[in-house]
C-alpha positions as CSV (number, residue, x, y, z in Angstrom):
1,M,101.5,80.6,85.4
2,T,98.6,82.9,85.6
3,I,99.0,86.2,87.4
4,E,96.4,86.7,90.2
5,I,95.9,90.1,91.8
6,R,93.9,90.4,95.1
7,P,93.3,93.7,96.9
8,L,95.1,94.1,100.3
9,T,92.7,96.9,101.6
10,P,89.4,98.4,100.3
11,V,91.3,101.5,99.3
12,F,94.7,100.5,97.8
13,G,97.3,97.8,97.6
14,A,97.3,94.3,96.1
15,R,98.9,90.9,96.5
16,V,100.3,89.5,93.3
17,T,100.9,85.8,92.8
18,G,101.4,83.4,89.9
19,L,104.6,84.8,88.6
20,S,108.4,84.3,89.0
21,V,110.7,87.3,88.8
22,R,113.7,85.0,88.4
23,D,112.2,83.0,85.6
24,G,111.3,86.1,83.6
25,L,108.0,87.6,82.6
26,A,106.3,87.9,79.3
27,E,105.6,91.4,78.0
28,A,101.9,90.9,78.7
29,D,102.7,90.1,82.3
30,V,104.9,93.2,82.6
31,A,102.0,95.3,81.1
32,A,99.6,93.8,83.6
33,L,101.8,94.7,86.5
34,D,102.2,98.2,85.2
35,R,98.5,98.6,85.0
36,A,98.1,97.1,88.5
37,L,100.6,99.6,89.9
38,D,98.5,102.5,88.5
39,E,95.3,101.0,89.9
40,F,96.5,99.7,93.3
41,S,99.6,101.9,94.1
42,V,101.3,99.2,96.2
43,L,102.0,95.6,95.0
44,H,103.2,92.8,97.2
45,L,104.9,90.0,95.4
46,P,105.6,87.2,97.9
47,G,108.1,84.4,97.5
48,Q,110.5,86.2,95.1
49,P,114.1,85.7,96.2
50,V,116.4,87.6,93.9
51,T,120.0,88.8,93.5
52,D,120.8,92.4,93.0
53,E,121.3,91.8,89.3
54,E,117.9,90.0,88.9
55,Q,116.2,92.9,90.8
56,V,117.8,95.5,88.6
57,A,116.8,93.6,85.4
58,F,113.2,93.2,86.7
59,T,112.9,96.9,87.5
60,A,114.3,97.9,84.1
61,R,111.4,96.0,82.4
62,F,109.3,99.0,83.5
63,G,111.6,101.8,82.5
64,P,114.9,103.5,83.3
65,L,116.3,103.3,86.8
66,E,117.6,106.1,89.1
67,E,121.1,106.0,90.6
68,T,121.7,105.7,94.3
69,L,122.2,109.0,96.3
70,P,125.6,110.7,96.8
71,G,127.2,109.6,100.1
72,A,125.1,106.4,100.4
73,V,126.4,102.8,100.3
74,G,126.6,102.0,96.6
75,A,126.4,105.6,95.5
76,G,126.1,106.0,91.7
77,S,124.9,102.4,91.2
78,K,121.3,101.3,90.5
79,V,121.0,99.5,93.9
80,A,120.3,101.2,97.3
81,R,121.3,99.1,100.3
82,M,119.0,99.7,103.3
83,S,120.6,98.0,106.2
84,N,122.1,98.3,109.7
85,Y,125.3,96.6,108.6
86,L,127.8,97.2,105.8
87,P,128.6,94.9,102.8
88,D,131.6,93.4,104.7
89,G,129.3,92.4,107.6
90,T,130.4,95.1,109.9
91,L,127.6,96.6,112.1
92,K,127.0,100.3,111.4
93,D,127.7,102.7,114.2
94,P,124.0,103.4,115.3
95,N,124.9,107.0,116.0
96,G,127.0,107.5,112.8
97,Q,125.9,109.5,109.8
98,S,125.1,106.6,107.6
99,A,122.8,105.0,110.2
100,L,121.1,108.3,111.0
101,F,120.6,109.1,107.3
102,T,118.8,105.8,106.8
103,R,116.8,106.1,110.1
104,A,115.2,109.3,108.8
105,N,113.2,107.0,106.6
106,N,111.1,106.5,109.7
107,F,109.4,109.8,108.8
108,W,106.5,109.7,106.2
109,H,108.1,110.5,102.9
110,T,108.1,110.0,99.1
111,D,111.2,108.6,97.5
112,S,113.2,111.1,95.4
113,S,110.8,114.0,95.7
114,F,113.9,116.0,96.5
115,K,115.2,115.4,92.9
116,P,114.2,117.6,90.0
117,V,112.6,114.6,88.4
118,P,110.8,112.7,91.2
119,A,110.7,108.9,91.1
120,R,107.8,107.0,89.6
121,A,108.1,103.9,91.7
122,S,110.3,102.0,94.1
123,M,110.9,98.3,94.4
124,L,112.1,96.9,97.8
125,S,113.2,93.3,98.3
126,A,113.6,91.7,101.7
127,R,116.9,89.8,101.9
128,E,117.2,89.6,105.7
129,V,114.3,90.7,108.0
130,A,114.4,91.8,111.6
131,T,113.1,89.4,114.2
132,T,111.0,92.2,115.7
133,G,109.8,95.4,114.1
134,G,111.1,96.8,110.8
135,D,107.7,96.8,109.1
136,T,106.9,99.3,106.4
137,E,103.8,101.4,106.4
138,F,102.2,102.9,103.3
139,A,99.6,105.7,103.1
140,S,97.4,106.6,100.1
141,T,97.9,110.2,99.0
142,R,95.4,109.5,96.3
143,A,92.7,108.6,98.8
144,A,93.7,111.6,100.8
145,Y,93.2,114.0,97.9
146,E,89.9,112.4,97.0
147,A,88.8,112.9,100.7
148,L,89.5,116.6,100.7
149,A,86.7,119.1,101.0
150,P,86.1,121.2,97.8
151,A,87.5,124.3,99.5
152,M,90.7,122.4,100.4
153,K,91.0,121.0,96.9
154,A,90.8,124.6,95.6
155,K,93.4,125.7,98.1
156,V,96.0,123.1,97.2
157,E,95.5,123.1,93.5
158,G,98.4,125.0,91.8
159,L,100.6,125.1,94.9
160,I,104.3,124.5,94.5
161,A,106.3,123.0,97.4
162,Y,110.0,122.8,97.7
163,H,111.5,119.4,98.7
164,D,114.8,119.1,100.5
165,I,116.4,115.9,101.7
166,A,118.5,117.8,104.2
167,H,115.3,119.3,105.7
168,S,113.9,115.8,106.5
169,R,117.3,114.5,107.8
170,L,117.8,117.5,110.1
171,K,114.5,116.7,111.8
172,L,116.3,113.7,113.2
173,S,119.8,114.9,113.9
174,P,122.3,117.6,112.7
175,D,124.6,114.8,111.9
176,A,122.2,112.9,109.6
177,V,123.3,114.7,106.4
178,T,126.7,115.7,105.2
179,A,127.8,119.0,103.7
180,E,128.4,117.1,100.4
181,Q,124.9,115.8,100.3
182,R,123.4,119.2,101.0
183,A,125.5,120.8,98.2
184,K,124.7,118.1,95.7
185,M,120.9,117.9,96.5
186,P,119.6,121.5,97.0
187,P,115.8,122.1,97.4
188,V,113.7,121.5,94.3
189,P,110.1,122.6,93.4
190,Q,107.3,120.1,93.0
191,A,103.6,120.4,92.3
192,L,101.7,119.7,95.5
193,V,98.9,118.0,93.5
194,R,99.8,115.4,90.8
195,T,97.7,113.9,88.1
196,N,98.4,110.3,86.9
197,P,98.7,110.8,83.1
198,R,97.1,107.4,82.4
199,T,94.2,107.3,84.8
200,G,93.6,111.0,85.4
201,R,93.3,110.5,89.2
202,K,94.9,113.1,91.4
203,S,97.1,112.7,94.5
204,L,99.1,114.8,96.9
205,L,102.9,115.1,96.8
206,I,103.6,115.7,100.5
207,G,105.7,114.5,103.4
208,S,108.8,115.1,105.4
209,H,111.0,116.5,102.6
210,I,108.8,119.6,102.2
211,C,110.7,122.6,103.5
212,R,108.5,125.5,102.2
213,I,105.5,126.3,99.9
214,E,105.5,129.2,97.5
215,G,103.4,132.1,98.7
216,M,103.1,130.9,102.3
217,A,104.9,131.8,105.5
218,D,107.0,128.9,106.8
219,D,104.7,128.2,109.7
220,E,101.6,128.1,107.5
221,A,103.3,125.8,105.0
222,E,104.4,123.5,107.8
223,A,100.9,123.4,109.2
224,L,99.3,122.6,105.8
225,N,101.8,119.8,105.1
226,A,101.2,118.4,108.6
227,E,97.4,118.5,108.0
228,L,97.6,116.8,104.7
229,V,100.0,114.1,106.0
230,A,97.6,113.5,108.9
231,L,94.7,113.0,106.5
232,A,96.7,110.6,104.3
233,T,97.9,108.5,107.3
234,R,94.6,108.2,109.1
235,P,93.1,104.7,109.6
236,G,91.6,103.4,106.4
237,H,94.1,105.1,104.2
238,T,97.1,103.0,105.3
239,Y,98.6,99.5,104.9
240,R,101.3,98.0,107.1
241,H,103.5,95.4,105.5
242,K,105.2,92.8,107.7
243,W,108.2,91.6,105.8
244,T,109.1,88.0,105.1
245,A,112.4,87.1,103.5
246,G,111.9,86.9,99.7
247,D,109.1,89.5,99.6
248,I,109.2,92.2,96.9
249,V,107.0,95.3,97.4
250,V,106.6,97.8,94.6
251,W,104.9,101.2,95.2
252,D,103.9,104.2,93.2
253,N,105.6,107.2,94.6
254,R,103.1,109.4,92.8
255,A,100.2,108.0,94.9
256,V,101.6,106.9,98.3
257,L,103.7,108.0,101.3
258,H,105.7,105.4,103.2
259,R,107.8,105.0,106.2
260,G,110.0,102.3,107.8
261,L,109.2,101.3,111.4
262,P,112.0,100.9,114.0
263,Y,113.8,97.7,114.9
264,D,116.8,96.9,117.1
265,E,119.7,98.1,115.0
266,V,122.3,96.8,117.4
267,A,121.1,93.3,118.3
268,D,119.3,92.5,115.1
269,R,120.1,92.3,111.4
270,R,118.1,93.7,108.5
271,L,118.9,93.9,104.8
272,M,116.6,95.4,102.2
273,I,117.6,96.2,98.6
274,R,115.8,99.0,96.8
275,T,115.8,99.8,93.1
276,T,114.0,103.0,91.9
277,L,112.1,103.6,88.7
278,A,112.8,107.1,87.4
279,G,110.0,109.5,86.7
280,A,109.0,110.8,83.3
281,G,109.9,114.4,83.9
282,P,109.8,117.4,86.3
283,T,106.5,118.4,87.9
284,V,107.6,122.0,87.6
285,I,109.6,123.8,84.9
286,D,110.5,127.5,85.3
287,G,107.8,127.9,87.9
288,V,105.1,126.3,85.8
289,I,103.4,123.1,86.9
290,Q,103.5,120.4,84.2
291,P,100.2,118.7,83.3
292,G,100.2,115.0,84.0
293,A,103.7,114.9,85.5
């Protein structure tokens, strides 16, 4: 097979064909996908049905994986289960903590920005798709940065924001996050502007997990984050993916925001499996932004 990469939008995203995850990839193919992720930020690989084990093995070709969050289904494993039903087939209580925790992914966010080492990339495979709704939207924070006026670029350069998973969950409901999760995942500092170490292109690390920004009043920080998210998610900077069973989508958390769109969590069934590629290191150490993080 020969890998073919075709852009999804004029700004970012690409559809990748001519490969089989199950049959294995040559090192040259893995390297080509790695470069494509840097270039396009979001990769759609259609027609790739996989087991959990195959997905973990495929993700690991690109580097070490993160473990699933405390308190989530599969906590401590390499596999995150994004679904409205449990592994035994039981429907989740739509008003229960587990369902609320997952539903907060409907806000624009970046995976694992609330961890000291933010994730490099996420890989989501569609095992069972909703009959209506359940699409995923992506927004280019790289395009957003590049569209900033010089004065705004100067303003955001060097800023440090604190990311907190409880902050994003509490926007939805006081019951969406547990005391254990809050204790185990306190707010962490992240550079507001990131630079891809291989391409040198900059992007914004923004979204619903930001709870404060150093040197700013809370209302000013909230307004700045909202302004930047609005810029990133405006028409022309986004791509909406309608899932088909067997799809795999990989995205660069350093260069995009994403959000899940609602579906009927009571009358429908949806099962998505996510594996997460760990980042190379912290973006901030002892109050100092790390170059190329």
